[in-house]
Structure formats: structure tokens, C-alpha cells
N, C-alpha and C positions, 0 to 999 in steps of 0.2 A: 576117721573113716575106718571101716572094718572090712576084711575079706576072709576067705576061708583059712588063711594062714595067720590071722591076727590083725591088730591095728596097723595102719599104714599112715605115713605123713601125707597131708593134703598137698595137692599139686597146684601150682600157679600157672595160669595161661599168660605167657609173656608176649605173645604176638597176636595180632588181630587179623582176621580174614578180610578179604576184599569186600565181602558183604557187610561186615561190621563198619568199615570205613565209609562205604556208600550210605549206610543207614545214618551214621553220625552227620555226614554232610547234608543229608536230606533234612534232618532235624534242625541243623544249624541255620540253614537257609530258608526256613519257613518264614513267611511274611511277618508274622508277629515277632519272631526273634530278631529278624533284620531291623525292623522298626525300633525295637527296644535298644539294640546296639547303636543304631544311628542316633537315637535320642540321647543315650548316655554320652556318646562322642561329642554331640553338639553342646551338651551341658558343660562338658569338660573344656571344650575349646572356646566357648562363647566369651568367658571373661578375658582370655588372651586376645581374642579378636576385637572385643570392644575396646580394651586398653590400647591395642595397636592402632586402631582407627582414631582414638581420641588424641594420642600424642603424636600421630603422624601429621597433625596440623602444625607442629612446631616448625617454623621456617628455618632454613639453613642459611648461614652467613659465613663469610670468610673470617679468618682471624682478624681482630681489629688492629693489627700491626703487621709489618713485613717480617715473616719468619726467617728469611734467608740470612740477614746479618747475624742472627743468633746461631743458626746452623753453621755458619762459616767462621765463628769466633774460635781462634786458636791462641793459646798463651804458650810460648816456648818454655821448655823445661828450665832454662837458665833464669827465667823471670817468674816461674810458677811456684808459689809457696807450698802448694800441695805435694810437690815432690818430696820435700823434707817433712811435711806434716805426716804423710803416710809412713815414712820411715820411723818417725818419732812414735807414732801410734803402735808400732810393733814392739817398741822398746819399753813403753810405760808399763808399770806393774799395777795389777788390779788392787783396789782398795775395798776391804770388807766393811761391814756395818760398824764394827767397833772402832776402826780407824776413822770412819766418817764422823762418828760422835766425838772422838778425841780432837779431830780437826776443828769442829764447831766450837768445842769448849776452849781450845787454845786461842781462837780469835777473840773470845770474850774475856779471857783471863790473862792473855799475854804470852810472850815467848817462854817465860819461865815455866809455864804449865804444860808445855809440849812433852808428851811421854816419850820414852826411848823407842817404842814401837813405831811412832809416827816419824821420828827422826830417821830410823832405819829405812822406812818406806821412802822417805825423801831422798836418801842416799842412793837407793837402788834405782830410783827414777831419774837420777842425775843425767845419765846418758841420753835419755829421751828429751830432757830439758835442753841440753846443748844442741841437739839436732833441730829442735823446735825453734831455737833462737836463730839458727841459720835461715830457716824458712821465713821468719818474720822480717828479715832484712830484704826480702825480695819485693819487687814493686807490684805484683799482681797475683791472682790466684784463680785457678779453674779446676774444679774437682774432676769433671768429665765433660768432654765435648758433647754438645747437644745431639749431634748426629749419631753418637755412639750409645745413646740411651735406648734401653729396651722399652718400647712403649707399652708392653704388656705387664711389666713388672715394676715394683717400687725400686727406686735407686737406693742402695745401701749408703749409710753415712757413718762417720766416725765420731759421733757426738760424745759418747761415753769416754773414749780415749782422749779426745781433745779437752774435755772437762778435767780429767785426771792430770793432764799436763799443766793446765792452768792452776790446779790445786798445788802442784809441785812448785810452780812459780810464786804462788802466794806464800808458801812456807819459806821459800828462799828470801822473799821480800821481808817477811817478819824477822828472819835471822839478820839480814843486813841492817834493818832499822834498830834492832837490839844492839848491834855493834856500831851504831852511829855512822854507817856508811850510806849517807843519804843520796849521793849522786847515783850510786849503783842501784839503790832501791827504786829511785825514780825511773832509771833505765828499764827496770823490769815492769814497772807500772805502764810505762809507755809501750813496751812490747806487748803486754796483754791487751791494751786498747787496740793496738794495730792488728793483733792476731784475730780479735773478735770481728773486725771489719773484713779482714782477708777471708775468714771462714765463710762469711755470708755472701761474698762477692761472686757473681755469676752462678749462684747456686740455686738449688730447688728450695721449696718451702721449708722442709724439715731442717735443712742445713742453715737457712736463714734464722730459724728459731734458735738453733744452737748458738749462732753468733750473738743474738740478742741476750741469751742467758749468760754467756760468758762475759759480756760487757759489764755485768753487775759485779763481777769479782774484782777487777782492778779499781773500781770506784771505791770499794771499802779499803783497799790498799792505799789509795791516794788520800782518802779521808784521814787515815792514821798518819800518813806521811806528812801532810801539811800542818799537823799540830805539833810537830817536833820543834821545840823551842830553839834548837841550835840552827835551824834554817835561817838563811838571810833573806832580806827582801828580794834580792836578785834571784835567789833560788825559786822563791814563790812566784815571782813575776814571769820567769821562764816557763814554769808549769802552767800559769794562767794563760800565757800566749799560746802554748801548745794545745791546751784543752779547747781554747776558742777557735783555733784555726786548723790544726792538723789531726786532732784526735776525736773529732765529733763523730757520733754514730752515723754511718753511711746508710742512705736509703736502700732498701733491698726488696721490699714486698712486691712492688710492681714488677720488678725484674723476675722475681720468683714465679709470679703468676704468668708472666709471658713465657717462661721456660715450661711451665705446666701446659700452656697452650701448644708448645712444640710437640709434646707427646700426642696431642690430638692430631696435629699435622702429620706426624709420623704414622699414626694409626690409619689415617685416611690414605696415605701413600701405600701402606702395606695392603690395605683392602683393594686399592686400585691395581696393585701388582698381582694379587691373587685373591679372588673372592672367598677362598677358604679361610682367610684371615678376618672375615667380617665379624666373627665371634672370636673372643680370646681363645687361642689354640690350647691353653692350659685347662679350659673347661672341657668336661667330657660327659657323654651320656645324656640323660634326661635334662640336666641343667643346660647343656649346650642347645638342645632342641627347644627348650622353653624360651631361652633368650633369642634364638633364631626366629621363632614364631611371633614373639612380642615386638621384634624390631628394636630391642633395647640398645644394642651397641651404637647403631647409627643415631637414634634419637637422643641417647645419652650424650653423645659428642655434640650434637646440635645445641642441646640445653647448656652444656658447659661453655661453648663459645659465646652464647648469649650472656652467661654469667660473667665471663671474662670481660666482655665489652662493658657490662654494667659496672663491674668492680674498678676497672682501670679509669673510668670517668671520674672516680671519687677518691681512691685510696691515697693519693698524694696531696689532697687538699688539707689545709689545717683543720683540726678537729671540729671547731665550731662552724666551719664553712661547709662541712659535708652534709649531704642529705641524710635524713635519719634512716635507720634500718627498718625494713618491714618486719613483721613477725617471722618466726622460723620459716624458712632457712636463711634469714639474714641477707636479703637482697636490698641494695640501696634503692631508695625511693626515687629513681629516675628511669626514664624510658630508654629503650635501645632501638636505634634505627637499623633496620635490616635491609633497606633498599626497596623493599616492597611493602613492608608493614612496620608499624611502630608498636613495639612490644612494651606494655606497661609493667611496672614492678609486680603488680598483682598477678598478671598473666604468667610472668616468668617464675614467680614463686609457686604457682600451681603446677607448672610443668616440672619444676625442680623437685617437688614433692612426689611426682609421679615416677621418678627414676628408681631403678632397682639396684643395678650393680655399681652405680657411681655414687652411692650414698656417702662414700668417704672422700669425695672430691675435695681437694685442697681449696678450691675456690669457695666452697661453702663453709669451710672452717677458717677462712682467712680473717674473719672478724677478730679471732683470738690473737693472731699475729699483729693485726692493726692496733689492738689495745696494748699489746706489749711494746710495740714501736713507739706509741704515744708516751707510754710510761718511761721508756728508755730516754727519749729526748728531754723530758722534763727532769728526770734524775740527773742528766748531764748538766742542765742549766743550774740545778741546785748545787752541784759540785763546783762549777765555775764561780757561783756566788759565794760558796764557802771559802774558796781560795782568796777571792777579793776581800772577804771579811777578815781573813788572817793577815793579809797585807796591810789592811787598815790598822789592825791591832799593832803590828810591828812599827808602823809609822807614827801612830798616835798614842801608844801605850795601853790602849784598852779597846775592847770591841765597840762598834758603833751602837748608839742608842736605838737606831732604826736603820733599815736598809736604805732609806732615802739619803743617808750620809755617804753612801757609795756612789751616788749619781751626781755629776757625770764623770768624776775622776776615774772611777774603776769600772762602772757599768753604764751603758747607755740608758737603760731603764731597769726598774725592778722586774725580775722575771715574773711572767704571768703563769698562774696556776691553771693550766689548760684543762685540768679535770673539772673545774667549776663551769657552770652553765654560762656565766657572764664573765668578762675580764676581771680577774681578781689577783692581786699580788700574792706571792707566796708568803707564808707566815714566818715571822721572825720573833723569837722570844729570848730575851736576855735576862740572865740571873733569875731563872724560875726557882721558887722556894722548894727546898727538899729534893732537888734534882742532882744527879751525878755530874752533869755538864753545865757549863756557864751559859752556853748559847745553843739554841735549837732552831734549825731551819726545817720547815715542814711544808709539804704540799698536801693539804687534806683532800681526800677522795670521797665524794658523796656516796660511793658504794659501801663505805664502811671503813673504820679506822685501820683494819688490817691491811688495807690497800694504800694507806698513807705513805708518802716518801719522807723520810726523816734523816737529817744529818746533824749529829751533835758535835759541838766544838768546845774544847777547853775543859779540862778536869776542874771540878769545883772543890776547892779545899775545905769549904764550909759544909760539905754534904753531911747530913746526919746518918749515923749508922742504923 
């Protein structure tokens, strides 16, 4: 802009007059503009309204078990292994990738191959191991009381720390075996089996998976222990009896699913106490409004209660007796009675796939835990059979020609490979050519050789290099 004194800067009008405001409102509320805005709003809301109407048909049911006994469960500190386990978790030293690799190599090559760095890590973790041993002696374990769980947040666990403590126990077991201190080595094996059971007891799903994973570690310790030639028949018989009676993997999955249902129970109680809790209070803004309009929190809980009822009907049945899973999201092919309607697996699957915020439901991922539990039980039966095979060798001078020679003196029956579709004995191979070990116990898995369970026994002096 120019004036008589030269160029001037342009001025900006920062405020509007009353006439401008009235003019804008007049244009905004023209019928054509109003209709366009309403049409846009309807288009945006219609999918949410349609979905809300569709899944509002999901019937509500009570939890398929009484929640109060779980809510009232208390384990006194003097009986609770988690008092010491928590302390031990604060004392254990982290292990980096290099140490992990050294640890795996040491198990393959023997105690002599353990590098100084791994021995140093074991020494620094000794305090944690001693506190852990105190916890293992306790009769029960409860990580957190159900009534203290925050229903809106995942419960933290100490899976990494507990695994490191079990690694330290394995290294100590290797050292004891190298020094021919077999009684102490078996004591540590026993403690690891017991610890795995305590960790999963009364715990949520993730904690149960941790216990299942840790039970694999003492099995390989025990496999090496039972092959020590200095062991007597009495030593092996004691281990055999304990593995059969006291150290079996404890059932956990059904209890973990029931505990997950307690979260739903607590959510319903929170909503009843204050409608503001109807949507997770940690959600904010448009996400919270979207969930509110779609009715997702309430419908999601209804679907999960139906899933719990469906799963609990089947998860404790033997593998071959269970109904098959439907296609994703893995609902058992059985109906759920709601009191007013019979929900088929297909209907439940459709409702499950309609859920938004509950896609990570433990109920829906529990097939993985079920597969691991089946595998764990079979692996334990293989270990018991391996001990019986070693006792037979001590008594008769050599390994049996077939597992049938172990029946009925050592075993009631040859273990069944539950992986197979029809009853099938586990595989037993003696003196295979060009193999490192003299005997191999195997449970082949139809899913592929990588999933096979294998226990080798007896070094083969005739192995080719």
C-alpha cells in the first residue's frame, strides 16, 4: 500500500463486527448447508450405529463359576513363595546376548566349555539363587490377590527375572554334576520343577505360560543327571517315584482363564459404582467417544464371558476328547447355554471377530497355552520313561530291546503319543547307526519334526566322527 509519505505495511483486521457474525450464521444455517451437514454426520455415524445394533444382540450371562472364592483367596506371607521370589528377582543380574549364547553352548559341550564370563555371572547371581531356594520350600504361591488387580491394566509379571534365576540353578546343577555331587544336583532339579509349579499357581495367563516354559529347563537337567553311571538303582528309583507323584506339571490354564474372568467381574462392579467407568478411564478424546457410541466395552465383556464358558467346557479334557477348534478366533465347537438362548460356536465366533478393543483377550489366545500344556505333559511322560529305561539298564546290564520290556515292572503302560490323531506309543530307537546316543525316546508331532519331543540316552562309543 502507498500513501503520500511512501509505502506502508498492510493492516490485518483481527476482529469481526456484529454484522459479520450475523452474516456468517445466516449462511451457515441455510437449508442446503444444514442438510449437507446432517448428511455428512449421518454417513459418519451410520457404521457405528449399525455395528452397535448388530452386536447389541449378544446375550449377557453370568460368569460360569462363582467368583467370590477366587476374590477371597489369601495366602499368608509365611506360606507364599512369591515373597521370596520377588526379593530374588531384585537380586538377579541381567544376562546379555553373548552370555545367552555361552550358556546354550555350555549345555551342548559340557561344564569344561563354560567361559569365565558365565561363571562370573553365576557367582553374582548366587544371592538371588539362595533367596529363591527359600521360596521354593514354601507350600503355596499367590502373586497378587484377585481383588487387588486393576481391571483396566495388564498385570506385570517377573518372567524374565525368574527365567534368569532358573538359568543360575542350571549352571549350579552342571557344576554339581561335574563334581559327582549327585544328591545335591537332584535337589536342584527338584527345586526347579517345584518352582515352575509355584510360579503358575493362582496366577494369570502370562504367569502360567512362564511356569510352563520354566518346566522345560529342569527336564534337561534331569536327563543329564539320570545318565550318570555312578548313580545307584535306589537313586534312580527315588527320582522315578518323585517324577510320577510329586513333580508332575500342575494344571493351570482353567484357573488362569477363571482369573481373567475376575477382571470382567471387577469391571462390571466398577461400572455399577460409577457409570464414568463404562469406558476405560485411560482412553481419552475421540477414542473414548467412539467406544462409547459403539457400546464396545459392555459388548466386549459379554462376548468374553461367552468365550470363557465355551473354553472351560473343554480345556481340561484329554486332547483327543476335545471338540475341534473352529476357524479363527479358535472357539471350541460346542454351544454355550445362556439361560435364554443357545449360542453356537459359529455365532460366538462371529461376535468375537466383531470386537474392537478386546482383540488381545487371553481367552482368544488360550489355544497357544493349551498346546504348550499338552506338550509339557507328554514331555514329562517321556522323562519318566527315560528314568525307567535307565533303571532297567542298571538291573539288566543293557537298555531294553523295546519299551514293552518295561511293562508292568516299571510302567503300567507304554506312554501314548498324544500328538498323534489315534492312540500311538511313543517311539523307541535303540542303537541307531551313526548316532551320538545309544537310545532315543521320541514323540513325533504331525505338525513337523521341529516340534518333536526327543530324549537321548547313553553316549555311543562307536559313534563315527
